[in-house]
SEDREN-590228 format. One record per residue: residue in three letters; z, y negated, x of N, C-alpha, C in turn. Coordinates in steps of 0.05 Angstrom, whole numbers, plus 32768, in hexadecimal, padded with zeros to 4 digits. Each point is the difference from the previous one (the first is absolute). Example, Ala and Ser with C-alpha at 12.3 -4.5 7.8 and 13.67 -1.06 7.14 Angstrom:
REM SEDREN-590228
<"ALA", <809C, 8072, 8108>, <8000, 7FE8, 7FEE>, <8000, 7FE8, 8012>>;
<"SER", <7FF2, 7FEB, 7FF9>, <8001, 7FE8, 8010>, <800E, 7FEA, 7FF1>>;
REM end
This chain:
REM SEDREN-590228
<"UNK", <7D3E, 86BF, 8423>, <801A, 8004, 7FF3>, <8009, 801D, 8001>>;
<"UNK", <7FED, 8013, 7FFC>, <8007, 801C, 8000>, <800C, 8008, 801B>>;
<"UNK", <7FF4, 7FF6, 8016>, <800A, 8008, 801B>, <801D, 7FF8, 8003>>;
<"UNK", <8008, 7FE8, 7FF6>, <801C, 7FF8, 8002>, <8012, 8011, 7FEE>>;
<"UNK", <7FF6, 8007, 7FE8>, <800F, 8012, 7FEF>, <8005, 801B, 800D>>;
<"UNK", <7FEB, 800B, 800C>, <8002, 801A, 800E>, <8013, 7FFE, 8017>>;
<"UNK", <7FFF, 7FEA, 800F>, <8013, 7FFC, 8016>, <801D, 7FFE, 7FF7>>;
<"UNK", <8004, 7FF2, 7FEA>, <801B, 7FFE, 7FF5>, <800B, 801C, 7FF8>>;
<"UNK", <7FEF, 8010, 7FF3>, <8008, 801B, 7FF7>, <8007, 8011, 8018>>;
<"UNK", <7FEF, 7FFE, 8015>, <8005, 8010, 8018>, <8019, 7FF8, 800E>>;
<"UNK", <8006, 7FE7, 8001>, <8018, 7FF6, 800F>, <801A, 8004, 7FF0>>;
<"UNK", <7FFF, 7FFB, 7FE6>, <8018, 8000, 7FF0>, <8006, 801B, 7FF3>>;
<"UNK", <7FEB, 8011, 7FFD>, <8003, 801B, 7FF5>, <8010, 8000, 7FE5>>;
<"UNK", <7FF6, 7FF1, 7FEC>, <800D, 8001, 7FE6>, <7FFE, 801C, 7FF4>>;
<"UNK", <8012, 8007, 7FEE>, <8000, 801B, 7FF5>, <7FE8, 8004, 7FEE>>;
<"UNK", <7FF4, 7FEB, 7FF7>, <7FE8, 8002, 7FEF>, <7FF2, 7FE5, 8001>>;
<"UNK", <7FE6, 8000, 7FF8>, <7FF2, 7FE7, 7FFC>, <7FEB, 8004, 7FEA>>;
<"UNK", <7FF9, 7FEA, 7FF3>, <7FEB, 8000, 7FEB>, <7FEE, 7FE8, 8006>>;
<"UNK", <7FE6, 8006, 8003>, <7FEC, 7FEC, 8005>, <7FEC, 8000, 7FE8>>;
<"UNK", <7FF5, 7FE8, 7FFA>, <7FED, 7FFD, 7FEA>, <7FE9, 7FF0, 8009>>;
<"UNK", <7FE8, 8008, 7FF6>, <7FE8, 7FF1, 8007>, <7FEB, 8004, 7FEA>>;
<"UNK", <7FE9, 7FF4, 8003>, <7FEA, 8003, 7FED>, <7FF4, 801C, 8002>>;
<"UNK", <7FF8, 800B, 7FE9>, <7FF5, 801B, 8000>, <7FE6, 8002, 8010>>;
<"UNK", <7FF1, 7FE9, 8002>, <7FE7, 8001, 800F>, <8003, 8008, 801D>>;
<"UNK", <8018, 7FFE, 800A>, <8005, 8008, 801C>, <7FF9, 801E, 8004>>;
<"UNK", <8001, 8010, 7FEB>, <7FFA, 801C, 8003>, <7FE3, 8006, 7FFC>>;
<"UNK", <7FEF, 7FEC, 7FF9>, <7FE4, 8005, 7FFA>, <7FF0, 8003, 801A>>;
<"UNK", <7FE8, 8009, 7FFD>, <7FEF, 8007, 8017>, <7FFE, 7FEA, 8015>>;
<"UNK", <7FFB, 7FE8, 7FF7>, <7FFB, 7FEA, 8013>, <8019, 7FF9, 8012>>;
<"UNK", <8018, 8007, 7FF6>, <8018, 7FFA, 800F>, <8010, 8019, 8007>>;
<"UNK", <7FF4, 8017, 7FFC>, <8010, 8019, 8003>, <8009, 8004, 801D>>;
<"UNK", <7FEF, 7FF8, 8013>, <8008, 8004, 801C>, <8018, 7FF0, 8007>>;
<"UNK", <8001, 7FE7, 7FF6>, <8018, 7FF0, 8005>, <8018, 800C, 7FF3>>;
<"UNK", <7FFD, 800A, 7FE8>, <8016, 800C, 7FF1>, <800A, 8019, 800E>>;
<"UNK", <7FEE, 8011, 8009>, <8008, 8018, 800E>, <800F, 7FFA, 801A>>;
<"UNK", <7FF8, 7FEA, 800D>, <800D, 7FF7, 8019>, <801D, 7FF7, 7FF9>>;
<"UNK", <8003, 7FF2, 7FEA>, <801B, 7FF8, 7FF7>, <8012, 8017, 7FFB>>;
<"UNK", <7FF6, 8014, 7FF2>, <8010, 8018, 7FFA>, <8007, 800F, 801A>>;
<"UNK", <7FED, 8002, 8012>, <8004, 800D, 801A>, <8016, 7FF2, 8010>>;
<"UNK", <7FFF, 7FE5, 7FFF>, <8014, 7FF0, 800E>, <801C, 8005, 7FF5>>;
<"UNK", <8003, 8002, 7FE6>, <801A, 8005, 7FF4>, <800A, 801C, 8006>>;
<"UNK", <7FEE, 8013, 8004>, <8008, 801C, 8005>, <8003, 8006, 801E>>;
<"UNK", <7FF6, 7FEE, 8011>, <7FFE, 8006, 801D>, <801A, 8009, 800D>>;
<"UNK", <8015, 7FF2, 7FF9>, <801A, 8007, 800D>, <800B, 801B, 7FF8>>;
<"UNK", <7FF7, 800A, 7FE9>, <800A, 801A, 7FF6>, <801B, 7FFD, 7FF3>>;
<"UNK", <800B, 7FE7, 7FFE>, <801A, 7FFC, 7FF4>, <7FFF, 8000, 7FE1>>;
<"UNK", <7FE8, 7FFB, 7FF6>, <7FFE, 7FFC, 7FE3>, <7FEC, 8014, 7FF2>>;
<"UNK", <8009, 8008, 7FE8>, <7FED, 800D, 7FEE>, <7FF3, 7FEA, 7FF0>>;
<"UNK", <7FE6, 7FFD, 8002>, <7FF1, 7FEA, 7FF4>, <7FED, 800B, 7FEB>>;
<"UNK", <8001, 7FF4, 7FE8>, <7FEE, 8008, 7FEB>, <7FF7, 7FE7, 7FF1>>;
<"UNK", <7FEA, 8002, 7FF1>, <7FF5, 7FE9, 7FF2>, <7FF3, 8009, 7FE6>>;
<"UNK", <7FFE, 7FEC, 7FED>, <7FF3, 8004, 7FE6>, <7FF4, 7FE5, 7FF7>>;
<"UNK", <7FEB, 8002, 7FF0>, <7FF7, 7FE8, 7FF2>, <8009, 8003, 7FE3>>;
<"UNK", <8011, 7FEE, 7FF7>, <800A, 8000, 7FE5>, <7FF8, 7FE6, 7FF1>>;
<"UNK", <7FFC, 8003, 7FE6>, <7FF7, 7FE9, 7FF0>, <8016, 7FF8, 7FED>>;
<"UNK", <8005, 7FE6, 7FFD>, <8015, 7FF6, 7FEE>, <7FFC, 800A, 7FE4>>;
<"UNK", <7FE7, 8003, 7FF7>, <7FFB, 8009, 7FE5>, <8008, 801D, 7FFB>>;
<"UNK", <8004, 800F, 8016>, <8009, 801C, 7FFE>, <801E, 8001, 7FFB>>;
<"UNK", <800D, 7FE9, 8002>, <801D, 8000, 7FFD>, <800A, 7FEC, 7FEB>>;
<"UNK", <7FEF, 7FFC, 7FEB>, <8009, 7FF2, 7FE8>, <7FF7, 7FE4, 7FFD>>;
<"UNK", <7FF7, 7FF2, 8015>, <7FF8, 7FE4, 7FFD>, <7FE2, 7FFE, 7FFE>>;
<"UNK", <7FF5, 7FF1, 7FEC>, <7FE3, 7FFE, 7FFC>, <7FF2, 7FEE, 8014>>;
<"UNK", <8002, 8007, 8019>, <7FF2, 7FF1, 8015>, <7FF2, 8014, 8012>>;
<"UNK", <7FE6, 7FFD, 8005>, <7FF2, 8012, 8011>, <8004, 7FF7, 801D>>;
<"UNK", <8015, 800C, 800D>, <8008, 7FF7, 801B>, <8004, 8019, 8012>>;
<"UNK", <7FEB, 800B, 800B>, <8004, 8016, 8013>, <800A, 7FF5, 801B>>;
<"UNK", <8014, 800C, 800B>, <800B, 7FF8, 8019>, <8007, 8018, 8011>>;
<"UNK", <7FFD, 7FFC, 801B>, <8007, 8014, 8013>, <801E, 7FFE, 8007>>;
<"UNK", <800E, 8016, 7FFE>, <801C, 8001, 8009>, <8003, 8015, 8016>>;
<"UNK", <800E, 7FF8, 8015>, <8005, 8012, 8017>, <801E, 8003, 8002>>;
<"UNK", <800A, 8019, 8000>, <801C, 8006, 8003>, <8005, 800E, 801A>>;
<"UNK", <8014, 7FF8, 800F>, <8008, 800D, 8018>, <801E, 8008, 7FFE>>;
<"UNK", <8006, 8019, 8007>, <801B, 800B, 7FFF>, <8008, 800A, 801C>>;
<"UNK", <8016, 7FF6, 800A>, <8009, 8008, 801B>, <8008, 801D, 8001>>;
<"UNK", <7FF5, 800E, 8013>, <8007, 801D, 8003>, <801B, 8001, 800F>>;
<"UNK", <8012, 8012, 7FF7>, <8019, 8004, 800D>, <8008, 801D, 7FFB>>;
<"UNK", <8015, 8009, 800E>, <8008, 801C, 7FFE>, <8007, 8007, 7FE3>>;
<"UNK", <7FF4, 8014, 7FF5>, <8006, 8009, 7FE5>, <7FEE, 7FF3, 7FEB>>;
<"UNK", <7FF0, 7FEC, 8008>, <7FEF, 7FF3, 7FED>, <7FE8, 8011, 7FF9>>;
<"UNK", <7FF5, 7FFC, 7FE9>, <7FE8, 800F, 7FF8>, <7FE8, 7FEE, 7FFE>>;
<"UNK", <7FEA, 8009, 800A>, <7FE7, 7FF0, 7FFE>, <7FF7, 8002, 7FE3>>;
<"UNK", <7FF5, 7FEA, 7FF6>, <7FF6, 8000, 7FE5>, <800C, 7FE9, 7FF0>>;
<"UNK", <7FF0, 7FF6, 7FED>, <8008, 7FEA, 7FF0>, <7FF5, 8004, 7FE4>>;
<"UNK", <8010, 7FFE, 7FEB>, <7FF7, 8003, 7FE5>, <7FF7, 7FE6, 7FF5>>;
<"UNK", <7FE6, 7FFB, 8001>, <7FF5, 7FE7, 7FF5>, <8004, 8000, 7FE2>>;
<"UNK", <8005, 7FE9, 7FF4>, <8002, 7FFE, 7FE2>, <7FE6, 8007, 7FF3>>;
<"UNK", <8001, 800F, 7FEA>, <7FE8, 8008, 7FF3>, <7FF7, 7FEA, 7FEC>>;
<"UNK", <7FE7, 7FFA, 7FFF>, <7FF6, 7FEC, 7FEC>, <8006, 8009, 7FE3>>;
<"UNK", <8005, 7FEE, 7FEF>, <8005, 8006, 7FE4>, <7FE7, 800C, 7FF3>>;
<"UNK", <8004, 8012, 7FEE>, <7FE9, 800C, 7FF2>, <7FF8, 7FEF, 7FE8>>;
<"UNK", <8011, 7FEE, 7FF7>, <7FFA, 7FEF, 7FE9>, <7FF4, 7FE6, 8009>>;
<"UNK", <7FF2, 7FF2, 7FEE>, <7FF5, 7FE5, 8007>, <8016, 7FEC, 8006>>;
<"UNK", <7FF9, 7FEA, 800F>, <8014, 7FEB, 8004>, <8007, 7FF2, 7FE7>>;
<"UNK", <8015, 7FF0, 8001>, <8008, 7FF1, 7FE8>, <7FEA, 7FED, 7FF7>>;
<"UNK", <7FFF, 7FF9, 7FE7>, <7FEA, 7FEF, 7FF6>, <8001, 7FE4, 800E>>;
<"UNK", <7FE9, 7FF6, 8006>, <7FFF, 7FE6, 800D>, <800C, 7FEA, 7FEF>>;
<"UNK", <7FFE, 8003, 7FE5>, <800B, 7FEC, 7FEE>, <801E, 7FFB, 8005>>;
<"UNK", <800F, 8014, 8009>, <801C, 7FFD, 8005>, <8006, 7FEE, 8018>>;
<"UNK", <7FEC, 7FFB, 8010>, <8004, 7FF0, 8018>, <7FF5, 7FE4, 7FFC>>;
<"UNK", <7FF3, 7FFA, 7FEA>, <7FF5, 7FE6, 7FFB>, <8015, 7FEE, 7FF2>>;
<"UNK", <8013, 7FF8, 8011>, <8017, 7FF2, 7FF6>, <7FFD, 7FE2, 7FFF>>;
<"UNK", <7FEA, 7FF5, 800B>, <7FFD, 7FE3, 8002>, <8013, 7FF6, 8016>>;
<"UNK", <8010, 7FED, 7FFA>, <8013, 7FF6, 8013>, <7FFD, 7FE3, 8006>>;
<"UNK", <8012, 7FF6, 8012>, <8000, 7FE4, 8006>, <7FEA, 7FF8, 8013>>;
<"UNK", <7FF3, 8014, 800C>, <7FEA, 7FF9, 8013>, <7FE9, 7FF5, 7FF0>>;
<"UNK", <7FED, 7FF4, 800F>, <7FE9, 7FF4, 7FF4>, <7FEF, 8015, 7FF1>>;
<"UNK", <7FFB, 7FFB, 7FE6>, <7FEF, 8013, 7FF1>, <7FE3, 7FF8, 8005>>;
<"UNK", <7FF4, 800F, 8012>, <7FE4, 7FF9, 8007>, <7FED, 800B, 7FEC>>;
<"UNK", <7FF2, 7FEE, 7FF2>, <7FEC, 8008, 7FED>, <7FE6, 8008, 800D>>;
<"UNK", <7FEA, 8001, 7FF0>, <7FE6, 8006, 800C>, <7FF8, 7FEC, 8016>>;
<"UNK", <7FF3, 8009, 8015>, <7FF9, 7FEE, 8016>, <7FEC, 7FEB, 7FF6>>;
<"UNK", <7FFE, 7FEA, 800F>, <7FF0, 7FE9, 7FF8>, <7FE2, 8008, 8001>>;
<"UNK", <7FF1, 7FF5, 7FEC>, <7FE3, 8004, 7FFF>, <7FF3, 7FF6, 801A>>;
<"UNK", <7FEE, 8010, 800A>, <7FF2, 7FF8, 8019>, <800B, 800C, 8019>>;
<"UNK", <8017, 800D, 7FFE>, <800C, 800E, 8017>, <7FF6, 801C, 8002>>;
<"UNK", <8002, 800C, 8018>, <7FF8, 801C, 8003>, <8011, 8012, 7FEF>>;
<"UNK", <801A, 7FFA, 7FFE>, <8012, 8010, 7FF0>, <7FF7, 8000, 7FE3>>;
<"UNK", <7FF8, 7FE9, 7FF6>, <7FF7, 7FFF, 7FE4>, <7FE7, 8011, 7FFC>>;
<"UNK", <7FED, 7FFE, 8013>, <7FE8, 8011, 7FFE>, <8007, 801E, 8000>>;
<"UNK", <8013, 8007, 8011>, <8009, 801C, 8002>, <800D, 8009, 7FE6>>;
<"UNK", <800F, 7FEE, 7FF3>, <800C, 8007, 7FE6>, <7FEB, 8005, 7FEB>>;
<"UNK", <7FEC, 7FEE, 7FFF>, <7FEA, 8004, 7FED>, <7FF1, 801A, 8004>>;
<"UNK", <7FFB, 8007, 8019>, <7FF2, 8019, 8006>, <8011, 8018, 7FF9>>;
<"UNK", <801A, 7FFE, 8005>, <8012, 8016, 7FF9>, <8001, 8005, 7FE2>>;
<"UNK", <8002, 7FEB, 7FF0>, <8001, 8003, 7FE3>, <7FE5, 800A, 7FF6>>;
<"UNK", <7FEA, 7FF7, 800C>, <7FE6, 800A, 7FF8>, <7FFD, 801E, 8006>>;
<"UNK", <800B, 8008, 8017>, <7FFE, 801C, 8007>, <8010, 8012, 7FED>>;
<"UNK", <8017, 7FF6, 7FF6>, <800F, 800F, 7FED>, <7FF0, 8004, 7FE6>>;
<"UNK", <7FF3, 7FEA, 7FF7>, <7FEF, 8002, 7FE8>, <7FE9, 8014, 8004>>;
<"UNK", <7FF3, 7FFE, 8017>, <7FE9, 8012, 8006>, <8008, 801D, 8001>>;
<"UNK", <8018, 8005, 8009>, <800A, 801B, 8002>, <800B, 800B, 7FE6>>;
<"UNK", <8000, 7FEF, 7FEB>, <800A, 8008, 7FE6>, <801E, 8003, 8000>>;
<"UNK", <800E, 7FF0, 8010>, <801D, 8001, 8002>, <800E, 7FF5, 7FE7>>;
<"UNK", <801A, 8002, 8001>, <8010, 7FF5, 7FEA>, <8000, 7FE2, 8000>>;
<"UNK", <800B, 7FF4, 7FEB>, <8001, 7FE3, 7FFE>, <8013, 7FF6, 8016>>;
<"UNK", <7FF6, 7FF0, 8012>, <8011, 7FF6, 8016>, <8017, 7FEE, 7FF7>>;
<"UNK", <7FFE, 7FF5, 7FE7>, <8016, 7FF0, 7FF6>, <8018, 8010, 7FF8>>;
<"UNK", <7FFC, 8019, 7FFA>, <8016, 8012, 7FF7>, <8005, 8017, 8013>>;
<"UNK", <7FF1, 8002, 8016>, <8003, 8015, 8014>, <8007, 7FF4, 801A>>;
<"UNK", <8013, 800C, 800E>, <8009, 7FF5, 801A>, <7FED, 8007, 8016>>;
<"UNK", <7FE9, 7FF2, 8001>, <7FED, 8003, 8017>, <800A, 7FEE, 8016>>;
<"UNK", <7FFF, 800B, 8018>, <8006, 7FF0, 8018>, <7FE6, 7FFB, 8010>>;
<"UNK", <7FFA, 7FE7, 8006>, <7FE7, 7FF9, 800E>, <8007, 7FF4, 801B>>;
<"UNK", <7FF4, 800A, 8015>, <8004, 7FF5, 801B>, <7FEB, 7FEA, 8004>>;
<"UNK", <8007, 7FE8, 7FF8>, <7FEC, 7FEA, 8001>, <7FFF, 7FF2, 801B>>;
<"UNK", <800F, 800A, 8014>, <8000, 7FF3, 801A>, <7FF0, 800F, 8015>>;
<"UNK", <7FF6, 8017, 7FF9>, <7FF3, 8011, 8014>, <7FE5, 7FF6, 8009>>;
<"UNK", <7FF2, 7FF2, 7FEE>, <7FE5, 7FF5, 8006>, <7FEA, 8015, 8000>>;
<"UNK", <8005, 8017, 7FF3>, <7FEB, 8014, 7FFE>, <7FEC, 7FF8, 7FEA>>;
<"UNK", <7FEB, 8011, 7FFE>, <7FEC, 7FFB, 7FEB>, <800D, 8002, 7FE5>>;
<"UNK", <8011, 8015, 7FFD>, <8010, 8002, 7FE8>, <801D, 8004, 8008>>;
<"UNK", <8012, 7FF2, 7FF4>, <801D, 8003, 8008>, <800A, 801B, 7FF8>>;
<"UNK", <8014, 800A, 8010>, <800C, 8019, 7FF9>, <800F, 7FFE, 7FE6>>;
<"UNK", <8000, 8016, 7FF0>, <800C, 8000, 7FE6>, <8012, 8019, 7FFD>>;
<"UNK", <8017, 7FFB, 7FF5>, <8013, 8016, 7FFB>, <800C, 7FFC, 7FE4>>;
<"UNK", <800A, 8015, 7FF4>, <800C, 7FFF, 7FE6>, <801D, 8008, 8002>>;
<"UNK", <8012, 7FF0, 7FF5>, <801D, 8006, 7FFF>, <800E, 8001, 801B>>;
<"UNK", <7FF3, 7FF5, 8014>, <800D, 7FFD, 801A>, <7FF1, 7FEA, 800F>>;
<"UNK", <800E, 7FF4, 8014>, <7FF4, 7FEA, 800F>, <7FF7, 8009, 801B>>;
<"UNK", <7FEE, 7FF0, 800C>, <7FF8, 8006, 801B>, <8017, 7FFC, 8014>>;
<"UNK", <7FFC, 800B, 8017>, <8015, 7FFD, 8015>, <8007, 7FE3, 8004>>;
<"UNK", <801A, 7FFA, 7FFF>, <8009, 7FE4, 8003>, <8002, 7FFB, 801E>>;
<"UNK", <7FEA, 7FF7, 800C>, <7FFF, 7FFA, 801C>, <800A, 7FE4, 8005>>;
<"UNK", <8004, 7FF9, 8019>, <8009, 7FE5, 8007>, <7FEC, 7FEB, 7FF6>>;
<"UNK", <7FE6, 8005, 8004>, <7FEC, 7FED, 7FF7>, <7FFF, 7FFD, 7FE2>>;
<"UNK", <7FFF, 8017, 7FF2>, <7FFF, 7FFF, 7FE3>, <8018, 7FF3, 7FF4>>;
<"UNK", <8018, 8007, 800A>, <8019, 7FF6, 7FF4>, <8002, 7FE2, 8004>>;
<"UNK", <7FF5, 7FF5, 8015>, <8002, 7FE4, 8005>, <7FF1, 7FEF, 7FEC>>;
<"UNK", <7FEC, 800C, 7FF2>, <7FF0, 7FF2, 7FED>, <8003, 800A, 7FE4>>;
<"UNK", <8013, 8012, 7FFB>, <8006, 8009, 7FE5>, <7FF9, 801D, 7FFA>>;
<"UNK", <7FF9, 8010, 8014>, <7FFC, 801C, 7FFC>, <7FE8, 8006, 7FEE>>;
<"UNK", <8002, 8015, 7FF0>, <7FEA, 8007, 7FEE>, <7FFF, 7FEF, 7FE7>>;
<"UNK", <7FE9, 7FFF, 7FF4>, <7FFD, 7FF2, 7FE6>, <8003, 8016, 7FEA>>;
<"UNK", <8012, 7FFC, 7FEE>, <8005, 8013, 7FEA>, <7FF4, 7FF5, 7FE7>>;
<"UNK", <7FED, 800F, 7FF5>, <7FF0, 7FF6, 7FE9>, <8010, 7FFC, 7FE7>>;
<"UNK", <8014, 8012, 7FFB>, <800F, 7FFF, 7FE7>, <8011, 7FE6, 7FFD>>;
<"UNK", <8007, 7FF4, 8017>, <800F, 7FE7, 7FFF>, <7FF0, 7FE8, 800A>>;
<"UNK", <7FE7, 8006, 8008>, <7FEC, 7FEB, 8007>, <800A, 7FEF, 8017>>;
<"UNK", <800C, 800C, 8014>, <800A, 7FF1, 8017>, <8005, 8012, 8018>>;
<"UNK", <8007, 7FF3, 8016>, <8009, 800E, 8018>, <801E, 8007, 7FFD>>;
<"UNK", <800A, 800F, 8013>, <801C, 8007, 7FFF>, <8012, 7FE9, 800A>>;
<"UNK", <8018, 8000, 7FF6>, <8014, 7FED, 800A>, <800E, 800C, 8018>>;
<"UNK", <800F, 7FF0, 800E>, <800F, 800A, 8017>, <8014, 8015, 7FF7>>;
<"UNK", <800E, 7FFA, 7FE9>, <8013, 8013, 7FF5>, <7FF4, 801B, 7FFA>>;
<"UNK", <7FE8, 8000, 7FF5>, <7FF2, 8019, 7FF9>, <7FF9, 800F, 8019>>;
<"UNK", <7FF7, 7FF2, 8014>, <7FFA, 800E, 8019>, <8019, 800C, 800D>>;
<"UNK", <8016, 7FF1, 7FFF>, <8019, 800B, 8009>, <8007, 801A, 7FF2>>;
<"UNK", <7FFE, 7FFF, 7FE5>, <8006, 8018, 7FF0>, <7FEE, 8017, 8007>>;
<"UNK", <7FE6, 7FFA, 8005>, <7FED, 8015, 8007>, <8004, 800A, 801D>>;
<"UNK", <8012, 7FF4, 800F>, <8008, 800A, 801A>, <801C, 800D, 7FFE>>;
<"UNK", <800A, 8002, 7FE7>, <801B, 800C, 7FFD>, <8016, 7FEE, 8009>>;
<"UNK", <7FFC, 7FE6, 8002>, <8013, 7FED, 800A>, <800B, 7FEF, 7FE9>>;
<"UNK", <8019, 7FF5, 8002>, <800B, 7FEF, 7FEB>, <7FF1, 7FE6, 7FFD>>;
<"UNK", <7FFB, 7FF8, 7FE7>, <7FF1, 7FE8, 7FFB>, <8010, 7FE7, 8009>>;
<"UNK", <801B, 8003, 8003>, <8011, 7FEA, 8008>, <7FFA, 7FF7, 801C>>;
<"UNK", <7FF1, 8010, 8010>, <7FF9, 7FF7, 801B>, <7FEF, 7FE7, 8000>>;
<"UNK", <7FF1, 7FFC, 7FEA>, <7FEF, 7FE8, 7FFF>, <8011, 7FE7, 7FFF>>;
<"UNK", <8015, 8000, 7FF1>, <8012, 7FE8, 7FFE>, <800D, 7FFB, 801B>>;
<"UNK", <8007, 8015, 800E>, <800C, 7FFD, 801A>, <7FEC, 7FF4, 8014>>;
<"UNK", <7FE7, 8008, 7FFE>, <7FEB, 7FF4, 8011>, <7FFC, 7FE3, 7FFA>>;
<"UNK", <8001, 7FF9, 7FE6>, <7FFC, 7FE4, 7FF9>, <8017, 7FEF, 800B>>;
<"UNK", <8019, 800A, 7FFE>, <8017, 7FF2, 800B>, <7FFE, 7FFB, 801E>>;
<"UNK", <7FF2, 8013, 800D>, <7FFC, 7FFE, 801D>, <7FE8, 7FEE, 8007>>;
<"UNK", <7FF3, 7FF5, 7FEB>, <7FE9, 7FEF, 8005>, <7FE6, 800E, 8006>>;
<"UNK", <7FFE, 8019, 7FF8>, <7FE7, 8010, 8004>, <7FEE, 7FFE, 7FE8>>;
<"UNK", <7FE7, 7FF9, 8004>, <7FEE, 7FFD, 7FE9>, <7FF9, 801B, 7FF5>>;
<"UNK", <7FF6, 8000, 7FE7>, <7FF8, 8019, 7FF3>, <7FEA, 800E, 8010>>;
<"UNK", <7FED, 7FF0, 800B>, <7FEA, 800C, 800F>, <800A, 800E, 8019>>;
<"UNK", <8012, 7FF3, 800F>, <800A, 800C, 8019>, <8012, 8018, 7FF9>>;
<"UNK", <8010, 7FFD, 7FEB>, <8012, 8016, 7FF8>, <7FEF, 8018, 7FF6>>;
<"UNK", <7FEB, 7FFA, 7FF2>, <7FEE, 8015, 7FF7>, <7FF5, 8011, 8017>>;
<"UNK", <7FF9, 7FF2, 8016>, <7FF7, 800E, 8018>, <8016, 8012, 800B>>;
<"UNK", <8018, 7FF7, 7FFF>, <8017, 8010, 8009>, <8003, 8019, 7FEE>>;
<"UNK", <7FFD, 7FFC, 7FE6>, <8002, 8016, 7FED>, <7FEA, 8015, 8006>>;
<"UNK", <7FE8, 7FF6, 8007>, <7FEA, 8012, 8006>, <8005, 8010, 8019>>;
<"UNK", <8010, 7FF6, 8012>, <8006, 800F, 8019>, <8018, 8013, 7FFC>>;
<"UNK", <800C, 7FFF, 7FE9>, <8018, 8011, 7FFB>, <7FF8, 801D, 7FFC>>;
<"UNK", <8014, 8012, 8000>, <7FFC, 801C, 7FFB>, <800B, 8007, 7FE5>>;
<"UNK", <7FF1, 800D, 7FEE>, <800A, 8006, 7FE5>, <8019, 8012, 8002>>;
<"UNK", <8015, 7FF7, 7FF4>, <8019, 800F, 8002>, <7FFF, 801B, 7FF3>>;
<"UNK", <7FF0, 8003, 7FEB>, <7FFF, 801A, 7FF2>, <7FF4, 8015, 8012>>;
<"UNK", <7FF0, 7FF9, 8014>, <7FF4, 8013, 8012>, <8013, 8006, 8017>>;
<"UNK", <800D, 7FEB, 800B>, <8010, 8003, 8018>, <801C, 800C, 7FFA>>;
<"UNK", <800A, 7FFB, 7FE8>, <801B, 800B, 7FFB>, <8003, 801E, 8002>>;
<"UNK", <7FEE, 8010, 7FF4>, <8002, 801D, 8002>, <7FFC, 800A, 801D>>;
<"UNK", <7FF0, 7FF1, 8010>, <7FFC, 8007, 801C>, <801B, 7FFC, 800F>>;
<"UNK", <800B, 7FE8, 7FFC>, <801A, 7FFA, 800E>, <8016, 8013, 7FF8>>;
<"UNK", <8001, 8007, 7FE6>, <8014, 8013, 7FF7>, <7FFF, 801A, 800F>>;
<"UNK", <7FE7, 800A, 8004>, <7FFD, 8019, 800F>, <8006, 7FFE, 801D>>;
<"UNK", <7FFA, 7FE9, 800C>, <8007, 7FFB, 801C>, <801E, 8000, 8003>>;
<"UNK", <800E, 7FF1, 7FEF>, <801D, 7FFE, 8002>, <800D, 801B, 7FFB>>;
<"UNK", <7FF5, 800F, 7FEE>, <800B, 801B, 7FFB>, <7FFC, 8011, 8019>>;
<"UNK", <7FE9, 7FFE, 800D>, <7FFB, 8011, 8018>, <8013, 7FF9, 8016>>;
<"UNK", <8007, 7FE6, 8004>, <8012, 7FF9, 8015>, <801E, 8000, 7FF8>>;
<"UNK", <8005, 800A, 7FE7>, <801B, 8003, 7FF7>, <800E, 7FE7, 7FF7>>;
<"UNK", <7FF0, 7FEC, 7FF8>, <800C, 7FE6, 7FF6>, <7FFE, 7FFC, 7FE3>>;
<"UNK", <7FF5, 8014, 7FF1>, <7FFC, 7FFC, 7FE4>, <8002, 801C, 7FF2>>;
<"UNK", <800C, 8000, 7FE9>, <8002, 8019, 7FF1>, <7FF1, 7FFE, 7FE5>>;
REM end
């Protein structure tokens, strides 16, 4: 897919482009492939290309979602190289409680006894007790009960990354409400209108399939400040 994207950019020469991918692309095991991608985008010399890993929780939404963003700006007479990336907020994200809106989607309670997810939930709650944590009934602990690790990942006041796989089965388990997330809540945690769920239902899309689509989305709170700076740079936004 990247080769076709790079070919399109080279042939059409848009004034700017914005690409997004998983942050793991910059890690050691995939760094050579990533460096090749950046070199390909810079090869023609037409573009100033820069990249950052930004996390949705750094921009107000309580979701741990690090993502790679690549910006390309077309060089032309009088243009200046450089791009002002948005700075992460210094304050914590909004409380997770504000995003637990329920909704018309299926309210998934605790997983059935005997399932791997149920065992993961039990281990996660036991780990909180062993660590001397707060009461999970009154504290917004997020448990990743789908990972299949020895102990599920645990976070407080924010949820794990809403991936395609997680979102298709209800995302994180939130202890204070004793259930998984609804589709509306996952939409909200991606910075998207909750009304999208009703539109999906009218189109005959199940909550599971739509959840996977939500997991593939880009959080708007992260991408908006990037786009604003791109549009300002090319003279389309004030």
